[in-house]
PDB file of N, CA, C and O in Angstrom:
ATOM      1  N   MET A   1      35.836 -14.025  -8.100  1.00  0.00           N
ATOM      2  CA  MET A   1      34.627 -13.540  -7.463  1.00  0.00           C
ATOM      3  C   MET A   1      33.572 -14.625  -7.494  1.00  0.00           C
ATOM      4  O   MET A   1      33.483 -15.410  -8.438  1.00  0.00           O
ATOM      5  N   SER A   2      32.792 -14.649  -6.460  1.00  0.00           N
ATOM      6  CA  SER A   2      31.745 -15.656  -6.427  1.00  0.00           C
ATOM      7  C   SER A   2      30.548 -15.187  -7.256  1.00  0.00           C
ATOM      8  O   SER A   2      30.395 -14.000  -7.541  1.00  0.00           O
ATOM      9  N   LEU A   3      29.725 -16.128  -7.626  1.00  0.00           N
ATOM     10  CA  LEU A   3      28.544 -15.813  -8.431  1.00  0.00           C
ATOM     11  C   LEU A   3      27.568 -14.932  -7.671  1.00  0.00           C
ATOM     12  O   LEU A   3      26.866 -14.123  -8.278  1.00  0.00           O
ATOM     13  N   LEU A   4      27.510 -15.076  -6.347  1.00  0.00           N
ATOM     14  CA  LEU A   4      26.608 -14.249  -5.542  1.00  0.00           C
ATOM     15  C   LEU A   4      27.005 -12.779  -5.619  1.00  0.00           C
ATOM     16  O   LEU A   4      26.140 -11.912  -5.741  1.00  0.00           O
ATOM     17  N   ILE A   5      28.282 -12.496  -5.549  1.00  0.00           N
ATOM     18  CA  ILE A   5      28.755 -11.114  -5.618  1.00  0.00           C
ATOM     19  C   ILE A   5      28.472 -10.530  -6.991  1.00  0.00           C
ATOM     20  O   ILE A   5      28.048  -9.379  -7.095  1.00  0.00           O
ATOM     21  N   ILE A   6      28.697 -11.294  -8.032  1.00  0.00           N
ATOM     22  CA  ILE A   6      28.426 -10.827  -9.390  1.00  0.00           C
ATOM     23  C   ILE A   6      26.938 -10.568  -9.575  1.00  0.00           C
ATOM     24  O   ILE A   6      26.544  -9.561 -10.164  1.00  0.00           O
ATOM     25  N   ARG A   7      26.110 -11.485  -9.065  1.00  0.00           N
ATOM     26  CA  ARG A   7      24.656 -11.325  -9.182  1.00  0.00           C
ATOM     27  C   ARG A   7      24.185 -10.074  -8.439  1.00  0.00           C
ATOM     28  O   ARG A   7      23.358  -9.323  -8.956  1.00  0.00           O
ATOM     29  N   GLU A   8      24.704  -9.846  -7.235  1.00  0.00           N
ATOM     30  CA  GLU A   8      24.326  -8.658  -6.479  1.00  0.00           C
ATOM     31  C   GLU A   8      24.799  -7.382  -7.166  1.00  0.00           C
ATOM     32  O   GLU A   8      24.095  -6.372  -7.153  1.00  0.00           O
ATOM     33  N   PHE A   9      25.976  -7.420  -7.762  1.00  0.00           N
ATOM     34  CA  PHE A   9      26.491  -6.255  -8.484  1.00  0.00           C
ATOM     35  C   PHE A   9      25.608  -5.926  -9.678  1.00  0.00           C
ATOM     36  O   PHE A   9      25.294  -4.759  -9.912  1.00  0.00           O
ATOM     37  N   ILE A  10      25.204  -6.939 -10.433  1.00  0.00           N
ATOM     38  CA  ILE A  10      24.323  -6.731 -11.587  1.00  0.00           C
ATOM     39  C   ILE A  10      22.960  -6.215 -11.135  1.00  0.00           C
ATOM     40  O   ILE A  10      22.400  -5.314 -11.759  1.00  0.00           O
ATOM     41  N   THR A  11      22.427  -6.781 -10.057  1.00  0.00           N
ATOM     42  CA  THR A  11      21.147  -6.322  -9.514  1.00  0.00           C
ATOM     43  C   THR A  11      21.241  -4.874  -9.072  1.00  0.00           C
ATOM     44  O   THR A  11      20.345  -4.078  -9.353  1.00  0.00           O
ATOM     45  N   TYR A  12      22.319  -4.526  -8.385  1.00  0.00           N
ATOM     46  CA  TYR A  12      22.535  -3.157  -7.930  1.00  0.00           C
ATOM     47  C   TYR A  12      22.597  -2.198  -9.132  1.00  0.00           C
ATOM     48  O   TYR A  12      22.033  -1.104  -9.089  1.00  0.00           O
ATOM     49  N   GLY A  13      23.275  -2.613 -10.185  1.00  0.00           N
ATOM     50  CA  GLY A  13      23.368  -1.793 -11.387  1.00  0.00           C
ATOM     51  C   GLY A  13      22.024  -1.619 -12.070  1.00  0.00           C
ATOM     52  O   GLY A  13      21.699  -0.523 -12.526  1.00  0.00           O
ATOM     53  N   LEU A  14      21.236  -2.688 -12.148  1.00  0.00           N
ATOM     54  CA  LEU A  14      19.906  -2.599 -12.759  1.00  0.00           C
ATOM     55  C   LEU A  14      18.985  -1.687 -11.960  1.00  0.00           C
ATOM     56  O   LEU A  14      18.204  -0.929 -12.536  1.00  0.00           O
ATOM     57  N   ILE A  15      19.075  -1.760 -10.638  1.00  0.00           N
ATOM     58  CA  ILE A  15      18.277  -0.864  -9.801  1.00  0.00           C
ATOM     59  C   ILE A  15      18.693   0.584 -10.049  1.00  0.00           C
ATOM     60  O   ILE A  15      17.841   1.472 -10.090  1.00  0.00           O
ATOM     61  N   GLY A  16      19.976   0.829 -10.213  1.00  0.00           N
ATOM     62  CA  GLY A  16      20.461   2.172 -10.519  1.00  0.00           C
ATOM     63  C   GLY A  16      19.965   2.678 -11.857  1.00  0.00           C
ATOM     64  O   GLY A  16      19.610   3.849 -11.993  1.00  0.00           O
ATOM     65  N   ILE A  17      19.940   1.798 -12.846  1.00  0.00           N
ATOM     66  CA  ILE A  17      19.433   2.185 -14.168  1.00  0.00           C
ATOM     67  C   ILE A  17      17.946   2.500 -14.091  1.00  0.00           C
ATOM     68  O   ILE A  17      17.490   3.498 -14.649  1.00  0.00           O
ATOM     69  N   LEU A  18      17.183   1.646 -13.397  1.00  0.00           N
ATOM     70  CA  LEU A  18      15.751   1.899 -13.233  1.00  0.00           C
ATOM     71  C   LEU A  18      15.501   3.182 -12.438  1.00  0.00           C
ATOM     72  O   LEU A  18      14.558   3.921 -12.724  1.00  0.00           O
ATOM     73  N   ASN A  19      16.338   3.441 -11.451  1.00  0.00           N
ATOM     74  CA  ASN A  19      16.253   4.682 -10.688  1.00  0.00           C
ATOM     75  C   ASN A  19      16.377   5.885 -11.618  1.00  0.00           C
ATOM     76  O   ASN A  19      15.594   6.830 -11.530  1.00  0.00           O
ATOM     77  N   THR A  20      17.351   5.845 -12.495  1.00  0.00           N
ATOM     78  CA  THR A  20      17.574   6.942 -13.430  1.00  0.00           C
ATOM     79  C   THR A  20      16.387   7.102 -14.377  1.00  0.00           C
ATOM     80  O   THR A  20      15.965   8.224 -14.654  1.00  0.00           O
ATOM     81  N   LEU A  21      15.849   5.996 -14.872  1.00  0.00           N
ATOM     82  CA  LEU A  21      14.686   6.072 -15.759  1.00  0.00           C
ATOM     83  C   LEU A  21      13.468   6.648 -15.046  1.00  0.00           C
ATOM     84  O   LEU A  21      12.752   7.474 -15.613  1.00  0.00           O
ATOM     85  N   ILE A  22      13.228   6.224 -13.820  1.00  0.00           N
ATOM     86  CA  ILE A  22      12.099   6.753 -13.046  1.00  0.00           C
ATOM     87  C   ILE A  22      12.275   8.250 -12.818  1.00  0.00           C
ATOM     88  O   ILE A  22      11.333   9.025 -12.986  1.00  0.00           O
ATOM     89  N   HIS A  23      13.474   8.648 -12.437  1.00  0.00           N
ATOM     90  CA  HIS A  23      13.760  10.070 -12.230  1.00  0.00           C
ATOM     91  C   HIS A  23      13.479  10.855 -13.511  1.00  0.00           C
ATOM     92  O   HIS A  23      12.797  11.879 -13.478  1.00  0.00           O
ATOM     93  N   PHE A  24      13.998  10.379 -14.623  1.00  0.00           N
ATOM     94  CA  PHE A  24      13.869  11.099 -15.895  1.00  0.00           C
ATOM     95  C   PHE A  24      12.418  11.181 -16.354  1.00  0.00           C
ATOM     96  O   PHE A  24      11.964  12.237 -16.797  1.00  0.00           O
ATOM     97  N   ILE A  25      11.687  10.069 -16.250  1.00  0.00           N
ATOM     98  CA  ILE A  25      10.285  10.055 -16.692  1.00  0.00           C
ATOM     99  C   ILE A  25       9.437  10.973 -15.806  1.00  0.00           C
ATOM    100  O   ILE A  25       8.629  11.754 -16.310  1.00  0.00           O
ATOM    101  N   CYS A  26       9.622  10.876 -14.491  1.00  0.00           N
ATOM    102  CA  CYS A  26       8.885  11.762 -13.583  1.00  0.00           C
ATOM    103  C   CYS A  26       9.231  13.220 -13.853  1.00  0.00           C
ATOM    104  O   CYS A  26       8.352  14.082 -13.861  1.00  0.00           O
ATOM    105  N   PHE A  27      10.506  13.492 -14.072  1.00  0.00           N
ATOM    106  CA  PHE A  27      10.949  14.852 -14.363  1.00  0.00           C
ATOM    107  C   PHE A  27      10.259  15.394 -15.614  1.00  0.00           C
ATOM    108  O   PHE A  27       9.732  16.506 -15.600  1.00  0.00           O
ATOM    109  N   LEU A  28      10.260  14.612 -16.692  1.00  0.00           N
ATOM    110  CA  LEU A  28       9.641  15.080 -17.932  1.00  0.00           C
ATOM    111  C   LEU A  28       8.141  15.292 -17.777  1.00  0.00           C
ATOM    112  O   LEU A  28       7.598  16.291 -18.251  1.00  0.00           O
ATOM    113  N   LEU A  29       7.471  14.352 -17.115  1.00  0.00           N
ATOM    114  CA  LEU A  29       6.025  14.497 -16.922  1.00  0.00           C
ATOM    115  C   LEU A  29       5.689  15.717 -16.074  1.00  0.00           C
ATOM    116  O   LEU A  29       4.791  16.487 -16.412  1.00  0.00           O
ATOM    117  N   LEU A  30       6.406  15.888 -14.982  1.00  0.00           N
ATOM    118  CA  LEU A  30       6.141  17.038 -14.116  1.00  0.00           C
ATOM    119  C   LEU A  30       6.526  18.355 -14.780  1.00  0.00           C
ATOM    120  O   LEU A  30       5.876  19.376 -14.554  1.00  0.00           O
ATOM    121  N   LEU A  31       7.554  18.341 -15.578  1.00  0.00           N
ATOM    122  CA  LEU A  31       7.953  19.551 -16.288  1.00  0.00           C
ATOM    123  C   LEU A  31       6.853  20.001 -17.248  1.00  0.00           C
ATOM    124  O   LEU A  31       6.608  21.198 -17.396  1.00  0.00           O
ATOM    125  N   GLU A  32       6.195  19.047 -17.898  1.00  0.00           N
ATOM    126  CA  GLU A  32       5.079  19.378 -18.785  1.00  0.00           C
ATOM    127  C   GLU A  32       3.884  19.924 -18.006  1.00  0.00           C
ATOM    128  O   GLU A  32       3.160  20.792 -18.494  1.00  0.00           O
ATOM    129  N   ILE A  33       3.684  19.414 -16.798  1.00  0.00           N
ATOM    130  CA  ILE A  33       2.512  19.803 -16.008  1.00  0.00           C
ATOM    131  C   ILE A  33       2.725  21.138 -15.294  1.00  0.00           C
ATOM    132  O   ILE A  33       1.885  22.033 -15.383  1.00  0.00           O
ATOM    133  N   ILE A  34       3.857  21.271 -14.582  1.00  0.00           N
ATOM    134  CA  ILE A  34       4.026  22.450 -13.728  1.00  0.00           C
ATOM    135  C   ILE A  34       4.972  23.507 -14.293  1.00  0.00           C
ATOM    136  O   ILE A  34       4.982  24.637 -13.805  1.00  0.00           O
ATOM    137  N   LYS A  35       5.754  23.173 -15.296  1.00  0.00           N
ATOM    138  CA  LYS A  35       6.641  24.112 -16.005  1.00  0.00           C
ATOM    139  C   LYS A  35       7.791  24.682 -15.175  1.00  0.00           C
ATOM    140  O   LYS A  35       8.462  25.611 -15.626  1.00  0.00           O
ATOM    141  N   TYR A  36       8.035  24.154 -13.980  1.00  0.00           N
ATOM    142  CA  TYR A  36       9.155  24.611 -13.152  1.00  0.00           C
ATOM    143  C   TYR A  36      10.187  23.491 -13.070  1.00  0.00           C
ATOM    144  O   TYR A  36       9.934  22.432 -12.496  1.00  0.00           O
ATOM    145  N   GLN A  37      11.356  23.747 -13.657  1.00  0.00           N
ATOM    146  CA  GLN A  37      12.381  22.720 -13.753  1.00  0.00           C
ATOM    147  C   GLN A  37      12.875  22.262 -12.386  1.00  0.00           C
ATOM    148  O   GLN A  37      13.066  21.065 -12.169  1.00  0.00           O
ATOM    149  N   THR A  38      13.082  23.182 -11.476  1.00  0.00           N
ATOM    150  CA  THR A  38      13.624  22.832 -10.163  1.00  0.00           C
ATOM    151  C   THR A  38      12.674  21.915  -9.392  1.00  0.00           C
ATOM    152  O   THR A  38      13.098  20.916  -8.811  1.00  0.00           O
ATOM    153  N   ILE A  39      11.404  22.260  -9.391  1.00  0.00           N
ATOM    154  CA  ILE A  39      10.412  21.458  -8.672  1.00  0.00           C
ATOM    155  C   ILE A  39      10.243  20.098  -9.335  1.00  0.00           C
ATOM    156  O   ILE A  39      10.157  19.078  -8.651  1.00  0.00           O
ATOM    157  N   ALA A  40      10.195  20.080 -10.660  1.00  0.00           N
ATOM    158  CA  ALA A  40      10.067  18.810 -11.382  1.00  0.00           C
ATOM    159  C   ALA A  40      11.266  17.914 -11.123  1.00  0.00           C
ATOM    160  O   ALA A  40      11.110  16.707 -10.937  1.00  0.00           O
ATOM    161  N   ASN A  41      12.463  18.492 -11.109  1.00  0.00           N
ATOM    162  CA  ASN A  41      13.665  17.715 -10.851  1.00  0.00           C
ATOM    163  C   ASN A  41      13.673  17.176  -9.416  1.00  0.00           C
ATOM    164  O   ASN A  41      14.059  16.029  -9.188  1.00  0.00           O
ATOM    165  N   PHE A  42      13.251  17.994  -8.456  1.00  0.00           N
ATOM    166  CA  PHE A  42      13.211  17.563  -7.066  1.00  0.00           C
ATOM    167  C   PHE A  42      12.296  16.351  -6.892  1.00  0.00           C
ATOM    168  O   PHE A  42      12.698  15.350  -6.298  1.00  0.00           O
ATOM    169  N   PHE A  43      11.084  16.435  -7.399  1.00  0.00           N
ATOM    170  CA  PHE A  43      10.146  15.331  -7.218  1.00  0.00           C
ATOM    171  C   PHE A  43      10.533  14.101  -8.046  1.00  0.00           C
ATOM    172  O   PHE A  43      10.272  12.972  -7.631  1.00  0.00           O
ATOM    173  N   GLY A  44      11.143  14.307  -9.195  1.00  0.00           N
ATOM    174  CA  GLY A  44      11.661  13.178  -9.969  1.00  0.00           C
ATOM    175  C   GLY A  44      12.785  12.482  -9.225  1.00  0.00           C
ATOM    176  O   GLY A  44      12.851  11.254  -9.191  1.00  0.00           O
ATOM    177  N   PHE A  45      13.672  13.274  -8.628  1.00  0.00           N
ATOM    178  CA  PHE A  45      14.766  12.713  -7.838  1.00  0.00           C
ATOM    179  C   PHE A  45      14.224  11.937  -6.646  1.00  0.00           C
ATOM    180  O   PHE A  45      14.694  10.837  -6.357  1.00  0.00           O
ATOM    181  N   MET A  46      13.239  12.501  -5.951  1.00  0.00           N
ATOM    182  CA  MET A  46      12.666  11.834  -4.784  1.00  0.00           C
ATOM    183  C   MET A  46      12.007  10.510  -5.169  1.00  0.00           C
ATOM    184  O   MET A  46      12.105   9.534  -4.426  1.00  0.00           O
ATOM    185  N   ALA A  47      11.342  10.469  -6.313  1.00  0.00           N
ATOM    186  CA  ALA A  47      10.713   9.226  -6.767  1.00  0.00           C
ATOM    187  C   ALA A  47      11.779   8.158  -7.015  1.00  0.00           C
ATOM    188  O   ALA A  47      11.618   7.009  -6.605  1.00  0.00           O
ATOM    189  N   GLY A  48      12.865   8.539  -7.684  1.00  0.00           N
ATOM    190  CA  GLY A  48      13.960   7.601  -7.920  1.00  0.00           C
ATOM    191  C   GLY A  48      14.640   7.173  -6.629  1.00  0.00           C
ATOM    192  O   GLY A  48      15.006   6.008  -6.477  1.00  0.00           O
ATOM    193  N   LEU A  49      14.811   8.098  -5.708  1.00  0.00           N
ATOM    194  CA  LEU A  49      15.446   7.803  -4.427  1.00  0.00           C
ATOM    195  C   LEU A  49      14.626   6.803  -3.612  1.00  0.00           C
ATOM    196  O   LEU A  49      15.174   5.849  -3.061  1.00  0.00           O
ATOM    197  N   ILE A  50      13.328   7.023  -3.537  1.00  0.00           N
ATOM    198  CA  ILE A  50      12.457   6.121  -2.783  1.00  0.00           C
ATOM    199  C   ILE A  50      12.453   4.738  -3.417  1.00  0.00           C
ATOM    200  O   ILE A  50      12.521   3.730  -2.713  1.00  0.00           O
ATOM    201  N   PHE A  51      12.374   4.686  -4.746  1.00  0.00           N
ATOM    202  CA  PHE A  51      12.425   3.405  -5.443  1.00  0.00           C
ATOM    203  C   PHE A  51      13.720   2.669  -5.122  1.00  0.00           C
ATOM    204  O   PHE A  51      13.691   1.489  -4.773  1.00  0.00           O
ATOM    205  N   SER A  52      14.852   3.353  -5.237  1.00  0.00           N
ATOM    206  CA  SER A  52      16.152   2.727  -4.978  1.00  0.00           C
ATOM    207  C   SER A  52      16.266   2.242  -3.538  1.00  0.00           C
ATOM    208  O   SER A  52      16.792   1.158  -3.287  1.00  0.00           O
ATOM    209  N   PHE A  53      15.780   3.034  -2.598  1.00  0.00           N
ATOM    210  CA  PHE A  53      15.861   2.658  -1.195  1.00  0.00           C
ATOM    211  C   PHE A  53      15.154   1.332  -0.947  1.00  0.00           C
ATOM    212  O   PHE A  53      15.726   0.423  -0.344  1.00  0.00           O
ATOM    213  N   PHE A  54      13.916   1.219  -1.407  1.00  0.00           N
ATOM    214  CA  PHE A  54      13.149   0.001  -1.156  1.00  0.00           C
ATOM    215  C   PHE A  54      13.683  -1.199  -1.937  1.00  0.00           C
ATOM    216  O   PHE A  54      13.740  -2.306  -1.401  1.00  0.00           O
ATOM    217  N   MET A  55      14.071  -0.994  -3.183  1.00  0.00           N
ATOM    218  CA  MET A  55      14.572  -2.112  -3.980  1.00  0.00           C
ATOM    219  C   MET A  55      15.929  -2.600  -3.480  1.00  0.00           C
ATOM    220  O   MET A  55      16.161  -3.808  -3.417  1.00  0.00           O
ATOM    221  N   ASN A  56      16.828  -1.682  -3.124  1.00  0.00           N
ATOM    222  CA  ASN A  56      18.127  -2.102  -2.590  1.00  0.00           C
ATOM    223  C   ASN A  56      17.965  -2.797  -1.247  1.00  0.00           C
ATOM    224  O   ASN A  56      18.652  -3.780  -0.973  1.00  0.00           O
ATOM    225  N   ALA A  57      17.070  -2.300  -0.414  1.00  0.00           N
ATOM    226  CA  ALA A  57      16.841  -2.947   0.882  1.00  0.00           C
ATOM    227  C   ALA A  57      16.357  -4.376   0.683  1.00  0.00           C
ATOM    228  O   ALA A  57      16.793  -5.292   1.380  1.00  0.00           O
ATOM    229  N   LYS A  58      15.454  -4.561  -0.272  1.00  0.00           N
ATOM    230  CA  LYS A  58      14.868  -5.885  -0.469  1.00  0.00           C
ATOM    231  C   LYS A  58      15.812  -6.840  -1.198  1.00  0.00           C
ATOM    232  O   LYS A  58      15.985  -7.979  -0.766  1.00  0.00           O
ATOM    233  N   TYR A  59      16.424  -6.396  -2.293  1.00  0.00           N
ATOM    234  CA  TYR A  59      17.171  -7.311  -3.149  1.00  0.00           C
ATOM    235  C   TYR A  59      18.673  -7.352  -2.869  1.00  0.00           C
ATOM    236  O   TYR A  59      19.310  -8.371  -3.139  1.00  0.00           O
ATOM    237  N   ILE A  60      19.247  -6.301  -2.346  1.00  0.00           N
ATOM    238  CA  ILE A  60      20.682  -6.293  -2.083  1.00  0.00           C
ATOM    239  C   ILE A  60      20.962  -6.622  -0.621  1.00  0.00           C
ATOM    240  O   ILE A  60      21.807  -7.465  -0.319  1.00  0.00           O
ATOM    241  N   PHE A  61      20.251  -5.957   0.283  1.00  0.00           N
ATOM    242  CA  PHE A  61      20.526  -6.133   1.703  1.00  0.00           C
ATOM    243  C   PHE A  61      19.601  -7.141   2.377  1.00  0.00           C
ATOM    244  O   PHE A  61      19.772  -7.449   3.556  1.00  0.00           O
ATOM    245  N   LYS A  62      18.624  -7.654   1.635  1.00  0.00           N
ATOM    246  CA  LYS A  62      17.711  -8.700   2.131  1.00  0.00           C
ATOM    247  C   LYS A  62      17.039  -8.296   3.447  1.00  0.00           C
ATOM    248  O   LYS A  62      16.948  -9.095   4.379  1.00  0.00           O
ATOM    249  N   GLN A  63      16.574  -7.053   3.508  1.00  0.00           N
ATOM    250  CA  GLN A  63      15.910  -6.526   4.701  1.00  0.00           C
ATOM    251  C   GLN A  63      14.480  -6.133   4.361  1.00  0.00           C
ATOM    252  O   GLN A  63      14.201  -5.636   3.270  1.00  0.00           O
ATOM    253  N   ASP A  64      13.569  -6.367   5.323  1.00  0.00           N
ATOM    254  CA  ASP A  64      12.207  -5.884   5.166  1.00  0.00           C
ATOM    255  C   ASP A  64      12.163  -4.440   5.620  1.00  0.00           C
ATOM    256  O   ASP A  64      12.679  -4.099   6.684  1.00  0.00           O
ATOM    257  N   VAL A  65      11.549  -3.595   4.817  1.00  0.00           N
ATOM    258  CA  VAL A  65      11.484  -2.179   5.132  1.00  0.00           C
ATOM    259  C   VAL A  65      10.017  -1.784   5.223  1.00  0.00           C
ATOM    260  O   VAL A  65       9.205  -2.151   4.374  1.00  0.00           O
ATOM    261  N   SER A  66       9.697  -1.039   6.256  1.00  0.00           N
ATOM    262  CA  SER A  66       8.337  -0.516   6.369  1.00  0.00           C
ATOM    263  C   SER A  66       8.388   1.005   6.299  1.00  0.00           C
ATOM    264  O   SER A  66       9.439   1.612   6.508  1.00  0.00           O
ATOM    265  N   VAL A  67       7.278   1.595   6.011  1.00  0.00           N
ATOM    266  CA  VAL A  67       7.213   3.044   5.907  1.00  0.00           C
ATOM    267  C   VAL A  67       7.286   3.673   7.299  1.00  0.00           C
ATOM    268  O   VAL A  67       7.683   4.829   7.448  1.00  0.00           O
ATOM    269  N   ILE A  68       6.907   2.913   8.296  1.00  0.00           N
ATOM    270  CA  ILE A  68       6.951   3.413   9.676  1.00  0.00           C
ATOM    271  C   ILE A  68       8.338   3.244  10.156  1.00  0.00           C
ATOM    272  O   ILE A  68       8.643   3.590  11.297  1.00  0.00           O
TER     273      ILE A  68
END
């Protein structure tokens, strides 16, 4: 395997780990605030999803992404 593929794989894995941490932290904070597990989990998941989308686009696929 080339070093580029290994580097991209490690980057992809780190983004996934950070995604999970963002989801978990948002979930815990929202659970304390609103006390509804389903809603807290939904918004925590969305925060992790948005983070992963932008980071993977920039660092893995080398694409500029706009909100529009």
